[in-house]
C-alpha positions as CSV (number, residue, x, y, z in Angstrom):
1,M,106.7,60.3,48.7
2,P,108.4,57.7,51.0
3,R,111.1,55.7,49.4
4,A,109.4,52.4,50.2
5,T,106.4,53.3,48.1
6,R,108.4,54.2,45.0
7,P,109.1,50.6,43.8
8,R,105.4,49.9,44.2
9,W,104.4,52.9,42.0
10,L,107.0,51.9,39.5
11,A,105.7,48.4,39.4
12,I,102.2,49.6,38.9
13,F,103.3,51.9,36.0
14,L,105.3,49.1,34.3
15,L,102.3,46.7,34.7
16,S,100.0,49.3,33.1
17,V,102.4,49.7,30.2
18,S,102.6,46.0,29.7
19,V,98.8,45.7,29.7
20,Q,98.5,48.4,27.1
21,M,101.1,46.8,24.9
22,A,99.4,43.4,25.2
23,R,96.1,45.0,24.4
24,A,97.6,46.6,21.3
25,A,99.1,43.3,20.2
26,S,95.8,41.5,20.6
27,E,93.9,44.1,18.7
28,Y,96.3,44.1,15.8
29,D,95.6,41.4,13.2
30,P,97.5,41.5,9.9
31,Y,94.9,39.2,8.3
32,M,92.1,41.7,9.1
33,V,94.2,44.7,7.9
34,L,94.8,43.0,4.5
35,G,91.3,41.5,4.4
36,V,92.4,37.9,3.8
37,G,91.7,34.7,5.6
38,R,94.2,32.7,7.6
39,S,94.4,30.1,4.9
40,A,95.2,32.7,2.2
41,S,98.0,31.8,-0.2
42,Q,101.0,34.0,-0.8
43,A,99.5,35.1,-4.1
44,E,96.3,36.2,-2.4
45,V,98.3,38.1,0.3
46,K,100.4,39.9,-2.3
47,R,97.3,40.8,-4.4
48,A,95.5,42.2,-1.4
49,Y,98.6,44.2,-0.4
50,K,99.0,45.7,-3.8
51,N,95.4,46.9,-4.0
52,L,95.5,48.4,-0.5
53,A,98.9,50.0,-1.0
54,K,97.6,51.8,-4.1
55,E,94.5,52.9,-2.2
56,W,96.2,54.2,0.9
57,H,99.5,55.5,-0.5
58,P,99.8,59.1,1.0
59,D,100.9,60.5,-2.4
60,K,97.5,59.5,-3.8
61,N,95.2,59.5,-0.8
62,K,94.9,62.9,1.0
63,D,93.0,61.4,3.9
64,P,94.8,62.3,7.2
65,K,94.6,58.6,8.2
66,A,96.2,57.5,4.9
67,E,99.8,57.4,6.2
68,D,98.9,55.4,9.3
69,M,96.8,52.9,7.2
70,F,99.6,52.6,4.6
71,I,102.1,51.7,7.4
72,K,99.7,49.1,8.8
73,V,99.2,47.6,5.4
74,S,103.0,47.5,4.8
75,K,103.7,46.0,8.2
76,S,100.9,43.4,7.7
77,Y,102.4,42.3,4.4
78,E,105.9,42.2,6.0
79,I,104.5,39.7,8.5
80,L,102.4,37.5,6.2
81,S,104.8,37.4,3.2
82,N,107.5,35.8,5.4
83,E,106.6,32.3,6.3
84,E,108.6,32.3,9.6
85,R,107.0,35.5,10.8
86,R,103.6,34.4,9.7
87,S,104.0,31.1,11.6
88,N,105.1,33.0,14.7
89,F,102.1,35.2,14.6
90,D,99.7,32.3,14.0
91,R,101.2,30.5,17.1
92,Y,102.1,33.2,19.5
93,G,100.7,36.5,18.2
94,Q,104.1,37.9,17.5
95,M,105.7,39.3,14.3
96,E,109.3,38.5,15.2
97,E,111.0,36.1,17.5
98,N,111.2,38.4,20.6
99,Q,109.2,41.5,19.6
100,P,105.5,41.9,20.6
101,L,103.2,43.3,18.1
102,G,102.5,46.4,20.2
103,Q,106.1,47.5,19.8
104,S,106.1,47.2,16.1
105,Q,103.3,49.7,15.5
106,H,103.9,53.2,14.3
107,Q,104.1,54.7,17.8
108,G,107.6,56.1,17.2
109,F,109.1,58.3,14.4
110,R,107.9,58.0,10.8
111,G,107.3,60.0,7.7
112,F,110.3,62.4,7.2
113,H,109.9,62.9,3.4
114,N,107.2,62.5,0.8
115,S,108.4,59.1,-0.4
116,F,109.5,57.5,2.9
117,Y,107.3,56.0,5.7
118,F,109.2,54.5,8.6
119,D,107.6,52.4,11.3
120,E,110.5,51.4,13.6
121,S,109.8,51.7,17.3
122,F,111.2,54.6,19.2
123,F,112.6,52.2,21.8
124,H,114.6,50.4,19.1
125,F,116.1,53.6,17.7
126,P,119.7,52.9,16.5
127,R,122.5,54.6,18.4
128,S,125.0,55.0,15.6
129,R,125.6,54.8,11.9
130,D,128.7,52.7,12.1
131,F,127.2,50.3,9.5
132,A,127.8,52.8,6.7
133,D,131.2,51.4,6.1
134,S,133.6,53.2,3.9
135,K,133.9,50.3,1.6
136,Y,130.4,51.1,0.3
137,L,131.0,54.8,-0.3
138,L,130.8,55.9,-3.9
139,H,132.7,58.7,-5.6
140,H,132.0,60.3,-8.9
141,A,135.0,58.9,-10.8
142,G,134.8,55.4,-9.5
143,F,131.0,55.3,-10.1
144,N,131.4,56.1,-13.8
145,S,134.4,53.8,-14.3
146,D,133.3,50.8,-12.2
147,V,129.8,50.8,-11.0
148,L,128.0,51.9,-14.2
149,P,129.6,49.2,-16.4
150,D,129.2,46.7,-13.7
151,S,125.4,47.5,-13.5
152,H,125.0,45.6,-16.8
153,K,126.0,42.4,-14.9
154,R,124.4,42.9,-11.5
155,P,121.9,45.4,-10.0
156,Y,123.0,48.0,-7.5
157,L,121.1,49.3,-4.4
158,I,122.4,52.8,-3.5
159,K,121.5,54.8,-0.4
160,V,121.8,58.6,-0.5
161,T,122.6,59.9,3.0
162,S,124.1,62.9,4.8
163,E,125.6,63.6,8.2
164,W,122.8,65.7,9.6
165,C,120.0,63.5,8.3
166,F,117.8,62.3,11.2
167,A,115.7,60.0,9.0
168,C,118.9,58.4,7.6
169,I,119.8,57.2,11.0
170,H,116.3,55.9,11.5
171,I,116.3,53.5,8.5
172,E,119.8,52.2,9.3
173,P,118.6,48.9,10.9
174,V,116.4,48.1,7.9
175,W,119.3,49.0,5.5
176,K,121.7,46.8,7.4
177,E,119.4,43.8,7.3
178,T,118.8,44.3,3.6
179,V,122.5,44.6,2.8
180,L,123.3,41.4,4.8
181,E,120.6,39.6,2.8
182,L,121.2,40.9,-0.7
183,E,125.0,41.4,-0.9
184,P,125.7,37.6,-0.7
185,L,123.3,37.1,-3.5
186,G,125.3,39.3,-5.8
187,V,123.6,42.7,-5.5
188,G,126.0,45.6,-5.5
189,I,125.8,48.0,-2.6
190,G,126.6,51.7,-2.6
191,I,126.3,54.8,-0.4
192,V,126.4,58.4,-1.6
193,D,127.1,61.2,0.9
194,L,125.0,64.1,-0.2
195,G,127.3,66.6,1.5
196,Y,130.6,65.4,-0.1
197,E,129.5,63.9,-3.4
198,R,127.1,66.5,-4.7
199,R,128.3,66.0,-8.3
200,L,127.5,62.3,-8.1
201,A,124.1,63.0,-6.4
202,H,123.2,65.4,-9.1
203,Q,124.1,62.8,-11.8
204,L,121.8,60.3,-10.0
205,G,119.0,62.9,-9.7
206,A,119.0,62.6,-5.9
207,H,118.4,65.9,-4.2
208,R,117.3,64.9,-0.7
209,A,118.3,62.4,2.0
210,P,117.5,59.7,2.6
211,S,116.9,58.4,-0.9
212,I,117.2,54.8,-2.1
213,I,118.1,54.2,-5.7
214,G,118.2,51.1,-7.9
215,L,120.7,50.9,-10.8
216,V,120.4,48.3,-13.5
217,N,121.9,48.5,-17.0
218,G,122.9,52.1,-16.3
219,R,119.3,53.1,-15.6
220,V,118.4,54.9,-12.4
221,T,115.2,54.1,-10.6
222,F,114.0,55.6,-7.3
223,F,112.5,53.6,-4.5
224,H,109.1,55.0,-3.3
225,Q,107.7,52.5,-0.9
226,A,107.9,51.9,2.9
227,V,111.5,51.1,3.9
228,V,111.1,47.5,5.0
229,R,113.3,44.6,4.0
230,E,110.7,42.8,1.9
231,H,110.0,45.9,-0.1
232,L,113.6,46.5,-0.9
233,R,114.1,42.9,-1.9
234,Q,111.0,43.1,-4.2
235,F,112.3,46.4,-5.6
236,I,115.6,44.8,-6.7
237,E,113.7,41.9,-8.2
238,D,111.4,44.2,-10.2
239,L,114.3,46.0,-11.7
240,L,115.6,42.9,-13.4
241,P,114.4,42.1,-16.9
242,H,111.4,39.8,-17.2
243,K,111.7,36.2,-18.2
244,L,115.3,35.9,-17.2
245,V,114.6,32.4,-16.0
246,E,112.1,30.3,-18.0
247,R,109.7,27.9,-16.3
248,I,110.5,24.3,-17.5
249,T,108.1,21.3,-17.4
250,D,107.8,17.9,-19.0
251,N,106.1,19.6,-22.0
252,N,108.7,22.2,-23.0
253,Y,112.1,21.0,-21.7
254,L,113.1,19.4,-25.0
255,A,112.4,22.6,-27.0
256,F,114.4,24.5,-24.3
257,L,117.4,22.3,-24.7
258,E,117.2,22.2,-28.5
259,S,117.3,26.0,-28.7
260,W,121.1,26.1,-28.6
261,R,121.1,26.1,-32.4
262,V,119.3,29.4,-32.6
263,E,120.5,31.0,-29.3
264,N,124.1,29.9,-29.7
265,K,124.3,29.4,-25.9
266,P,124.5,26.5,-23.4
267,S,121.4,25.7,-21.4
268,V,121.2,25.4,-17.6
269,L,118.4,23.6,-15.8
270,L,117.9,24.6,-12.1
271,F,116.0,22.1,-9.9
272,D,114.6,23.2,-6.6
273,Q,111.7,22.5,-4.2
274,V,110.4,26.1,-4.0
275,P,107.4,27.0,-6.3
276,V,108.8,30.4,-7.3
277,V,112.1,31.2,-8.9
278,P,114.5,32.4,-6.1
279,L,116.2,35.7,-6.5
280,L,119.6,34.1,-6.4
281,Y,118.8,32.3,-9.7
282,K,117.5,35.5,-11.3
283,L,120.6,37.4,-10.4
284,T,122.8,34.6,-11.8
285,A,120.7,34.6,-15.0
286,F,121.1,38.4,-15.3
287,A,124.9,38.2,-14.8
288,F,125.3,35.5,-17.5
289,R,122.4,36.3,-19.8
290,D,124.8,36.9,-22.8
291,Y,126.3,33.4,-22.4
292,V,123.8,30.9,-21.1
293,R,120.0,30.3,-20.9
294,L,118.6,29.3,-17.5
295,G,115.5,27.3,-16.9
296,F,113.8,26.6,-13.6
297,V,112.2,23.3,-12.6
298,D,109.9,23.0,-9.6
299,Q,110.5,19.6,-8.1
300,G,107.2,19.7,-6.3
301,D,105.2,20.2,-9.5
302,A,103.3,17.1,-10.6
303,H,104.0,18.1,-14.3
304,N,107.8,17.4,-13.9
305,T,107.9,13.8,-12.9
306,R,109.3,12.6,-16.2
307,L,112.0,15.2,-16.2
308,L,113.1,14.3,-12.7
309,R,113.1,10.6,-13.5
310,Q,115.0,11.0,-16.8
311,F,118.0,12.9,-15.2
312,N,117.8,11.1,-11.8
313,I,117.5,14.3,-9.8
314,N,117.9,14.2,-6.0
315,T,114.9,16.0,-4.7
316,Y,116.5,16.8,-1.3
317,A,119.0,19.4,-2.6
318,P,119.0,22.0,-5.4
319,T,120.7,20.8,-8.6
320,M,122.1,22.4,-11.6
321,L,122.6,20.6,-15.0
322,L,124.4,22.3,-17.9
323,F,123.8,21.1,-21.4
324,K,125.6,22.0,-24.6
325,E,125.1,20.4,-28.0
326,D,124.2,17.1,-26.5
327,T,120.6,17.5,-25.1
328,E,120.5,14.0,-23.6
329,H,123.6,14.1,-21.4
330,P,124.7,17.2,-19.3
331,V,128.3,18.1,-19.6
332,D,128.5,19.3,-15.9
333,I,126.4,19.0,-12.8
334,I,126.5,20.4,-9.3
335,Q,124.3,19.6,-6.2
336,A,124.4,21.4,-2.9
337,R,121.9,21.9,0.0
338,G,123.0,25.6,0.4
339,M,123.5,26.8,-3.1
340,K,125.9,29.8,-3.0
341,R,126.4,32.5,-5.5
342,Q,130.1,31.8,-5.8
343,I,129.5,28.2,-6.6
344,M,127.0,29.1,-9.3
345,D,129.3,31.7,-10.8
346,E,132.2,29.3,-11.1
347,F,129.9,26.6,-12.5
348,V,128.6,28.8,-15.3
349,S,131.9,30.6,-15.9
350,N,133.6,27.3,-16.7
351,N,130.9,26.5,-19.3
352,K,130.1,29.8,-20.9
353,F,130.5,28.6,-24.5
354,L,129.3,25.7,-26.6
355,Q,131.8,23.1,-27.6
356,V,131.7,24.6,-31.1
357,P,130.0,28.0,-30.9
358,R,129.1,30.1,-33.9
359,L,130.9,33.5,-34.2
360,V,128.0,36.0,-34.2
361,N,129.7,39.2,-33.1
362,Q,133.2,40.6,-32.4
363,Q,132.8,40.3,-28.7
364,L,132.4,36.6,-28.8
365,F,135.4,36.3,-31.2
366,D,137.6,38.3,-28.8
367,E,136.7,36.0,-25.9
368,L,137.1,32.8,-27.8
369,C,140.2,33.8,-29.7
370,P,142.1,36.3,-27.6
371,V,145.0,38.3,-28.9
372,K,148.4,36.7,-28.3
373,Q,150.2,38.3,-25.3
374,F,152.8,35.8,-24.1
375,H,154.2,32.6,-25.6
376,R,152.7,30.4,-22.9
377,R,149.3,31.9,-23.3
378,R,148.8,31.2,-27.0
379,K,145.3,30.3,-28.1
380,Y,144.6,28.8,-31.6
381,C,141.2,29.0,-33.2
382,V,140.1,26.3,-35.6
383,L,137.4,27.9,-37.7
384,L,134.9,26.1,-40.0
385,I,133.3,28.2,-42.7
386,T,130.0,26.6,-43.6
387,G,126.5,27.4,-44.8
388,E,123.0,27.5,-43.2
389,D,121.4,25.0,-45.6
390,P,120.6,21.5,-44.4
391,A,123.1,20.1,-46.9
392,F,125.9,21.4,-44.6
393,L,124.7,19.7,-41.5
394,P,126.7,16.4,-41.9
395,G,129.9,18.4,-42.2
396,S,129.1,20.5,-39.2
397,K,128.2,17.4,-37.2
398,A,131.5,15.8,-38.1
399,F,133.4,19.0,-37.1
400,L,131.6,18.9,-33.7
401,D,132.5,15.3,-33.2
402,F,136.1,16.1,-34.0
403,A,136.2,19.0,-31.5
404,S,134.7,16.9,-28.7
405,V,137.5,14.3,-29.0
406,N,140.3,16.8,-29.4
407,R,139.6,19.3,-26.7
408,K,142.7,21.1,-25.4
409,D,143.3,24.3,-23.5
410,V,145.2,25.9,-26.4
411,L,142.5,25.0,-29.0
412,R,139.2,26.7,-29.5
413,F,136.8,25.4,-32.2
414,A,134.2,27.6,-33.8
415,Y,132.2,28.1,-37.1
416,V,130.7,30.9,-39.1
417,Y,128.0,31.2,-41.7
418,Q,129.5,32.5,-44.9
419,R,126.4,34.5,-45.8
420,Q,126.3,36.2,-42.4
421,Q,130.0,37.0,-42.2
422,Q,131.1,37.7,-45.8
423,P,133.9,40.2,-45.1
424,L,135.6,37.8,-42.8
425,C,135.3,34.9,-45.2
426,Q,136.6,37.0,-48.1
427,A,139.7,38.0,-46.1
428,L,140.5,34.3,-45.5
429,L,140.0,33.3,-49.1
430,P,137.4,30.6,-50.2
431,I,138.5,27.9,-47.8
432,C,136.5,25.6,-45.5
433,V,138.7,25.1,-42.4
434,V,141.4,27.5,-41.2
435,I,143.7,27.5,-38.1
436,L,144.5,31.0,-37.0
437,E,146.1,32.9,-34.2
438,R,145.3,36.6,-33.5
439,R,148.3,38.8,-33.2
440,S,146.8,42.3,-32.7
441,H,143.6,44.0,-31.8
442,A,143.6,45.7,-35.2
443,G,142.7,42.4,-36.8
444,K,146.1,41.0,-37.8
445,V,146.2,37.2,-37.7
446,M,148.5,34.4,-38.7
447,Y,146.7,31.4,-40.2
448,R,147.0,28.3,-42.3
449,S,144.2,26.6,-44.3
450,V,143.6,22.9,-44.1
451,S,144.3,21.4,-47.5
452,G,141.7,19.3,-49.3
453,G,138.6,21.1,-47.8
454,W,136.2,19.6,-45.4
455,N,133.3,17.2,-45.9
456,G,133.5,15.4,-42.6
457,S,135.1,12.2,-43.8
458,E,137.6,10.2,-41.7
459,E,140.3,11.4,-44.1
460,D,139.5,15.0,-43.4
461,K,139.6,14.4,-39.7
462,Y,143.0,12.7,-39.9
463,R,144.4,15.5,-42.0
464,L,143.1,18.2,-39.6
465,H,144.5,16.2,-36.6
466,E,147.9,15.9,-38.3
467,Q,148.1,19.6,-38.9
468,L,147.2,20.4,-35.3
469,E,150.0,18.1,-34.1
470,L,152.5,19.9,-36.3
471,L,151.3,23.3,-35.0
472,Q,152.0,22.2,-31.4
473,K,155.5,21.3,-32.3
474,D,156.3,24.3,-34.4
475,P,154.3,27.6,-33.9
476,T,155.8,29.0,-37.1
477,Y,153.6,26.5,-38.9
478,L,151.1,29.3,-39.5
479,S,152.7,30.9,-42.5
480,S,150.0,33.2,-43.9
481,D,148.9,36.5,-42.5
482,A,145.8,38.6,-43.0
483,T,143.9,41.5,-41.5
484,L,140.4,40.5,-40.5
485,P,137.5,43.0,-40.5
486,E,135.2,43.4,-37.5
487,L,132.5,40.8,-37.4
488,N,128.9,41.6,-38.1
489,N,126.7,41.6,-35.0
490,E,124.1,39.0,-36.0
491,M,122.2,39.3,-32.7
492,A,121.8,43.1,-32.7
493,P,118.1,44.2,-32.7
494,I,116.9,46.2,-35.6
495,F,116.6,50.0,-35.3
496,I,112.8,50.0,-34.7
497,I,113.2,47.6,-31.8
498,Q,115.9,49.7,-30.2
499,W,113.8,52.8,-30.6
500,M,110.8,51.1,-29.1
501,N,112.8,49.9,-26.1
502,A,114.2,53.3,-25.5
503,A,110.7,54.8,-25.8
504,Y,109.4,52.3,-23.3
505,D,112.1,53.2,-20.8
506,Y,111.3,56.9,-21.2
507,I,107.5,56.3,-20.8
508,V,108.1,54.2,-17.7
509,Q,110.4,56.7,-16.1
510,M,108.0,59.6,-16.9
511,Y,105.1,57.7,-15.4
512,D,107.1,57.0,-12.3
513,D,108.1,60.7,-11.9
514,L,104.5,61.9,-12.6
515,L,103.2,59.4,-10.0
516,Y,105.5,60.7,-7.3
517,S,105.7,64.4,-8.5
518,N,109.5,64.2,-8.7
519,W,109.7,67.3,-11.0
520,R,113.4,67.9,-10.7
521,E,114.1,64.4,-12.0
522,M,111.5,64.8,-14.7
523,M,113.0,67.9,-16.3
524,P,115.2,66.1,-18.9
525,I,112.2,64.0,-20.0
526,L,109.9,67.0,-20.1
527,S,112.4,68.9,-22.2
528,L,112.6,66.0,-24.6
529,I,108.8,65.8,-24.9
530,F,108.4,69.5,-25.5
531,S,111.1,69.5,-28.1
532,A,109.4,66.6,-29.9
533,L,106.1,68.4,-29.8
534,F,107.7,71.6,-31.1
535,I,109.1,69.7,-34.0
536,L,105.8,67.9,-34.6
537,F,103.9,71.2,-34.7
538,G,106.5,72.8,-36.9
539,T,106.7,70.1,-39.5
540,V,103.2,68.4,-39.5
541,I,100.6,70.6,-38.0
542,I,101.7,73.8,-39.7
543,Q,101.8,72.1,-43.1
544,A,98.4,70.6,-42.5
545,F,96.9,74.1,-42.0
546,S,99.0,75.8,-44.8
547,K,97.3,78.1,-47.5
548,P,97.0,75.4,-50.2
549,R,94.7,73.4,-48.0
550,K,92.5,76.4,-47.1
551,A,90.9,76.4,-50.6
552,N,89.3,73.0,-49.9
553,R,87.7,74.2,-46.7
554,P,83.9,75.0,-46.7
555,P,83.2,78.7,-46.6
556,K,82.3,80.2,-43.2
557,K,78.7,81.1,-42.5
558,D,77.6,84.7,-43.0
559,F,74.2,84.3,-41.3
560,V,72.9,83.5,-37.9
561,E,70.8,80.4,-37.1
562,V,67.3,81.3,-36.1
563,T,65.0,79.1,-34.1
564,E,61.2,79.1,-34.2
565,L,59.2,80.3,-31.3
566,T,56.7,77.6,-30.6
567,D,54.5,76.4,-27.7
568,I,57.5,74.3,-26.5
569,T,60.2,77.0,-26.7
570,Y,58.0,79.9,-25.7
571,I,58.5,79.5,-21.9
572,S,62.3,79.1,-22.0
573,N,63.0,81.7,-24.8
574,L,60.8,84.4,-23.4
575,V,58.8,83.9,-20.2
576,K,61.7,82.4,-18.2
577,L,64.6,84.1,-20.2
578,R,67.6,84.8,-17.9
579,P,68.0,88.4,-16.6
580,G,69.8,90.7,-19.0
581,H,69.1,88.4,-22.0
582,I,66.9,89.6,-25.0
583,N,65.2,87.5,-27.6
584,V,65.0,89.2,-31.0
585,V,61.9,87.8,-32.8
586,L,61.0,88.1,-36.4
587,V,57.2,87.9,-37.2
588,L,56.5,86.2,-40.5
589,T,53.9,84.2,-42.4
590,G,54.0,81.0,-44.3
591,A,54.2,82.8,-47.6
592,S,57.0,85.2,-46.7
593,K,59.0,82.8,-44.5
594,N,61.8,81.9,-46.9
595,A,62.5,85.4,-48.1
596,L,62.2,87.3,-44.8
597,L,64.0,84.7,-42.7
598,R,67.0,84.5,-45.1
599,K,67.4,88.4,-45.1
600,F,66.8,88.6,-41.4
601,A,69.5,86.1,-40.6
602,K,72.1,88.0,-42.7
603,E,71.1,91.4,-41.3
604,V,71.6,90.4,-37.6
605,F,74.7,88.2,-38.3
606,S,77.0,91.0,-37.2
607,F,75.3,91.0,-33.8
608,S,75.4,87.2,-33.3
609,G,78.6,87.4,-31.2
610,T,76.7,89.0,-28.3
611,Q,75.9,86.2,-25.9
612,T,73.0,88.0,-24.4
613,L,71.1,88.1,-27.7
614,H,68.9,85.2,-28.9
615,F,67.3,85.1,-32.3
616,S,63.9,83.5,-33.1
617,F,61.0,83.8,-35.5
618,L,57.2,83.6,-34.9
619,N,54.8,82.3,-37.5
620,G,51.9,84.8,-37.6
621,D,49.6,82.2,-39.4
622,K,49.9,79.8,-36.5
623,H,49.7,82.3,-33.7
624,R,47.7,85.2,-35.2
625,H,46.3,86.3,-31.8
626,W,49.6,86.8,-30.1
627,M,50.7,90.1,-31.7
628,P,47.2,91.8,-31.2
629,S,47.2,90.6,-27.6
630,L,50.7,92.0,-27.1
631,L,49.9,95.4,-28.6
632,R,46.6,95.6,-26.7
633,S,48.5,95.2,-23.4
634,T,50.2,98.5,-24.3
635,S,47.0,100.3,-25.2
636,E,47.7,103.1,-22.8
637,S,50.9,103.9,-24.7
638,L,49.4,103.1,-28.1
639,P,45.7,104.1,-28.2
640,S,45.6,103.5,-32.0
641,E,46.0,99.8,-31.4
642,G,43.1,99.5,-29.0
643,Q,40.8,97.9,-31.5
644,S,37.7,95.8,-30.7
645,D,37.3,92.2,-31.8
646,D,34.8,93.2,-34.3
647,E,37.2,95.6,-35.9
648,E,39.8,92.9,-36.2
649,G,37.3,90.7,-37.7
650,E,36.8,93.1,-40.6
651,E,40.3,92.8,-41.7
652,S,43.1,90.9,-39.9
653,P,46.2,93.1,-39.5
654,D,49.4,92.0,-41.3
655,Y,52.5,91.9,-39.0
656,A,54.8,90.1,-41.4
657,G,58.3,91.7,-41.2
658,H,57.9,93.1,-37.7
659,V,60.9,92.6,-35.4
660,L,60.5,92.6,-31.6
661,A,63.2,92.7,-29.0
662,L,61.7,91.0,-26.0
663,N,63.1,91.2,-22.4
664,G,61.3,88.4,-20.7
665,H,62.6,89.2,-17.2
666,K,61.7,92.9,-17.1
667,K,58.6,92.5,-19.3
668,Y,59.2,95.1,-22.0
669,F,59.8,95.0,-25.7
670,C,61.0,97.3,-28.5
671,L,59.3,97.2,-31.9
672,F,60.6,97.5,-35.5
673,R,58.0,97.8,-38.2
674,P,59.1,97.9,-41.9
675,V,56.9,100.7,-43.4
676,F,57.8,102.6,-46.6
677,T,56.1,106.0,-46.9
678,G,58.9,107.9,-48.6
679,E,60.0,109.3,-45.3
680,D,63.6,109.8,-44.3
681,P,65.1,106.4,-43.4
682,N,66.7,108.0,-40.3
683,D,63.4,109.1,-39.0
684,S,62.4,106.7,-36.2
685,S,58.7,107.6,-36.3
686,S,58.0,104.5,-38.3
687,E,59.2,102.4,-35.5
688,T,56.3,103.4,-33.3
689,S,53.6,104.2,-35.8
690,F,50.8,101.7,-35.5
691,S,47.9,103.2,-37.6
692,S,45.8,100.5,-39.3
693,D,45.6,102.5,-42.5
694,S,49.4,102.5,-42.9
695,R,49.5,98.7,-42.1
696,R,47.0,98.0,-44.9
697,K,49.0,100.0,-47.3
698,S,52.1,98.1,-46.4
699,R,50.7,94.7,-47.4
700,S,51.1,95.3,-51.2
701,R,54.6,96.9,-51.0
702,S,57.9,95.1,-51.1
703,R,59.7,95.0,-47.7
704,S,63.1,93.9,-49.1
705,S,64.7,97.3,-49.0
706,S,63.5,98.0,-45.4
707,H,66.1,95.6,-43.9
708,S,68.7,98.3,-44.5
709,R,67.1,100.1,-41.5
710,L,67.1,97.0,-39.4
711,G,70.8,97.3,-38.8
712,L,70.4,100.8,-37.5
713,W,67.6,99.7,-35.2
714,M,69.8,96.8,-33.8
715,E,72.6,99.3,-33.1
716,R,70.2,101.5,-31.2
717,L,68.9,98.4,-29.4
718,M,72.5,97.6,-28.3
719,E,73.0,101.2,-27.2
720,G,69.7,101.1,-25.1
721,T,68.2,104.2,-26.9
722,L,65.1,102.6,-28.3
723,P,61.7,103.2,-26.6
724,R,60.6,100.4,-24.3
725,L,57.0,99.3,-24.2
726,Q,56.1,97.7,-20.8
727,V,53.6,94.8,-20.6
728,P,51.9,93.6,-17.4
729,A,52.2,90.0,-18.5
730,W,53.2,88.2,-21.6
731,P,50.2,87.0,-23.6
732,P,49.9,83.3,-24.1
733,L,51.2,81.9,-27.3
734,G,48.7,79.0,-27.1
735,E,46.4,77.4,-24.7
736,T,49.1,75.3,-23.1
737,T,51.2,78.4,-22.1
738,A,48.4,80.4,-20.4
739,S,49.3,79.1,-16.9
740,F,52.9,80.1,-17.2
741,T,52.6,83.7,-18.6
742,E,50.7,85.0,-15.7
743,S,53.5,84.3,-13.2
């Protein structure tokens, strides 16, 4: 090819590629993929995405197109859930600022493990893994000493990787974007190298790379969705406890602020223009959930106008108000257009306690009244011992007023309920107000009681103020010592609630592992379940079926249930009986039905376990023509039965007690006839003797003893040694069955 024509061919090739990419971009519509309109709200988009993600998840849907459809659904949600990307698509048909839709589709590499589905373009493949900075690498010792305890204050997002992991390199751009977004909000980031930290990976339950793990309150949760930034952000948000931030309106803000008496915590109101609670606020609430309560106010909601007007909120910037015992005036306020995590942490850390908090556990006591370490770091606690009855409220209110006026860095004011903390109050003697300084972690304190008690009068306030002044001049003013016991934890949940919470965590984890077939991670839970079931069967089930209970059970049946052969059941139980099946039929009359049927059912009971045998009875009074018709059809074998109709009219034969084994498919039967002539019972001639004379003699004789021979006949039937009498066709039982028996 001449050199002059090469640029022309190259230009044609690039033009065709551009046309194909533009066509792919025009054909792709995230609204159509999710099945929503262009005016759909974020709630509708999210609902549609969840439904489609469940339907097309490759772990649940075995359709070969499920993986591709799942990636399309995830990418569509990534576009429409982000307002900026959605706006770009609506205007220019693009998902990102400089990336056409055709390049974002799953044309490159994807799907390297069961739980990961990647849709980054091959042309945007990262060239290095330099972003996995060593500052994020986790080691076994540091993880257990630092990360695990810290997970009770902030969630962690951990990536499990290895040097030779191709898929790990592929998700690096998404991981980088996610870290840059979540780390400033307060999310902890960690990386575990599967090759060098196998011990830590085993502790986390991670056995393959790449894996992404969430860690909250020491609990490990695996990420199983498509690795996109929005999914990782939602994953972290879902790990946080529910109702961390309460929605506040004009109707409930007073109750929220007044709850400091029960919760023993300050209250923080967050004002912002967004309709949903930002992740930043949730992370702050999670970090300080033991100290403050956070409420969120949507400034754009029409139900919050009175609240905004009362506190004169600037609607152009996020605002935080912190309230303590005074619910009408906040003690602190911050306002900033770009609310940062560091600003929020400092704001809450400086106001973690009420002005006069109640000592409800030892941890709060340790923070309010720390142990003396150096002379310049002394902290004195002024403690009011009071009661819960309304009669003590005036004294408590006066103590709060005194603490508000006399706030100093070296003084901490607190109170306890005598009924809730009896060991502590007994160690300090029956006094109302005490000034103490902790000297050791073992509980040793130096203290001095305020003379005259406390009822909140001006004289009491003056006397307490005077003693605090003397204490600042002379630290030896505290002359008494005591050893305080550990405080009761008044906020601890009862045992049943703790057990229910633990059971809920196990159930959620088991469901997650079952859903994604992560059997290696399920083994501890399965072991626990099987152990519990073993104990249950050993202690409850076995006792329920023990011998003392057996006496109350109804006795087992010693007879077989026999059905009647009627016009309705004749076709199914004989004419169309399955091949290899035999119907054993007892012929009886109305007079002999009860006696013969009961004895027959007991005699054949031992053979009832054979699935090819069926047991029925035929009423000779209702169907008196059936037996003569059957026997006439075997006239060549039994000439004695070939009687005329006139002969039958003289005296109708009695077939009560006869037993027939009928093979409906092969059209033969075996006959048992109970006749007693004094012959040897083992002689089988009576089974095929059909003289009319012997039948007439048998009418007046008792047939009860003849059933002892029925068992022998049944055994020979099972062995196949009985003579078989062939019939050309089964005689009709009634007029309705005539058309069926000839077939």
